[in-house]
C-alpha positions, 0 to 999 in steps of 0.5 A: 729099251725104255722110252721116257716121255714128257718134260724132265724137271732138273736143276738148271745151269745158268750163266749171268753176264754183263758189265761190272756193277750192273747187279749180276751178284744181286740177281744170283743171290735171289736164286733158291737157297744160294751159297757163293764161291766168291772168286774175286771177293766182291760179295762183301756187301751182300747178306749171303752164305759164302765160302772163303775166297779160293786161292787156288784151283785145287781149293775151288774144286774142293769147295764144289765137292763140299757143296755137293755133299751137303745133303740138300742144304743148299739149292744153288751154287753160285761161282762169282765170277767164272772169268776169275775162276778161269785165272785160277785154272790158268795158274794151275795149268802153268804150274802143272807144266812148270811154265811161267805163263800160258804163252810159254807153251807155244803154238797155242797149246796152253790155251788148249790145256786150259780149255780141257781143264775147264771142261773137266771142271764144268763136268764136276759142276754138272754132277751137282745138277744130278743131285738137284743143285742149281749152278749159276756162273756169273761173268763179266762181259767184253766188247769184241770185233765180230765178222760173219763169213757171209757179211761185209765188214765187222761190228762190235758185240758183247761176249763172255770175258774169258780172255781175248785168246781163250774166248774162242775156246773156253767161252763157247764151252761155257755157253754150250754147257749152260741151259740159260745164258742171260745178258744183263745191260743198260738199255739205251732208249735213244741216241742224241746228237751233241750239236755243241761238240766240234764233231757232233758227238752222239750220246746214248740216253736211258739207263734201265737195267735189262735182261736179254734172253735170246741171241742177238747180233750184238750179244750172246744169250739163250734160254729153253724156257720161252722167256721174252727177248728182254725183260727188267732186271727182276728175279720174279721174271724167272722165278717160275722156272725154279719153283717146281724143282723142290718136289722133283729133284733128288735129295742127297742124304747128308754125310756124317763127316765133312769129308769130300771126294778127292780132287782128281788132278793130272800128274805133275812133273814132280809128282808125289807117288802115294795114292790119293785119300779123301781130304777133310774139308771144312771150307766154312771156317778158315784157321789160316791165321794160326799158320805162318803168314809167310807161307804162300796163301794158296798152300796156307788155305789148303793146309788150314782147310784140311787141318794140316800143320807146318811140321806135317808138310815138312815131314812129307817134303823131307821124306821125298828128299825135296828139302831137309827137315826143318826148312821153313815152308816160306823158303820153298821155291814158289814153283815147287809150292804151286806145282807140287804141294798145291797142284798135287794136294790130294797126294800130299794130303794122302802122305800126311794121313799116312804119316799120322797113322804111323805115329806111336799114339795111333 
């Protein structure tokens, strides 16, 4: 057995959360050489590198794989925000099981499936840590009633906004996964009483944006780097944590092609059988405008991202007997599009590649 002593410098897993508009994205943009996956399209005013807004869970996972294989070109991947990513995850789980909503599973099973799928996604993000890429998840906060078992009464506290019901499952999962959970909020320095009001209303005074780095009854936070309990919203307060990574992190040699590893999805009830092959992914450029705009966006983005034509989709679909050749993709049933073509995109793209190999000029 080999004994390993001392600190091991690795990339960091960071969660930044707080109310909307407080500066989470701006703080994340100051991390080393970042690239954004903007799930909600809110970084348009930031001068940053970003990938197209993912329109499906499958597309989001392909983008993560693409960043992983860029050979150290980027040092930080930022998913802004993880609560919007969770909505894509929920849509995928529902489509996979042919359900209209997560409540349709019954007995809370839908939330369990969402937790398991999100857990697999966090494992995929951990793979980026192993190749030296920091991962930052931004999230909105929500105020919930909290009651400790050994205390009388309940009180309000801030938590990750990952859904009212799923917060008991996915929020703890994200917090456990992270090395650092930082809560950002406006610090109230005093509370004044409005004597003119009929019921003497209390008003908070002060509004300095503050980062809270340790756990408190009123919010979730943690860090493993000896940060102070609170400090101003300034990247310089945490920059030292990332300054020593360049010499200690491994660098992955860049690939000669832009291929990404296939996204492993769970079997779909209408599964397409051929074995998965690696989809060619170029998420930095988006040629979806060359496709029929009436095609659902989640499918159109995957087709554009992987260079798949409408005719190739029609051929694959007709070969499996779902729709006759020539049926416009816009006329496909939405459940079929989301549950089969998008949900099992890796298998679909594998069939497209097989079709290309059998063309006469190949």
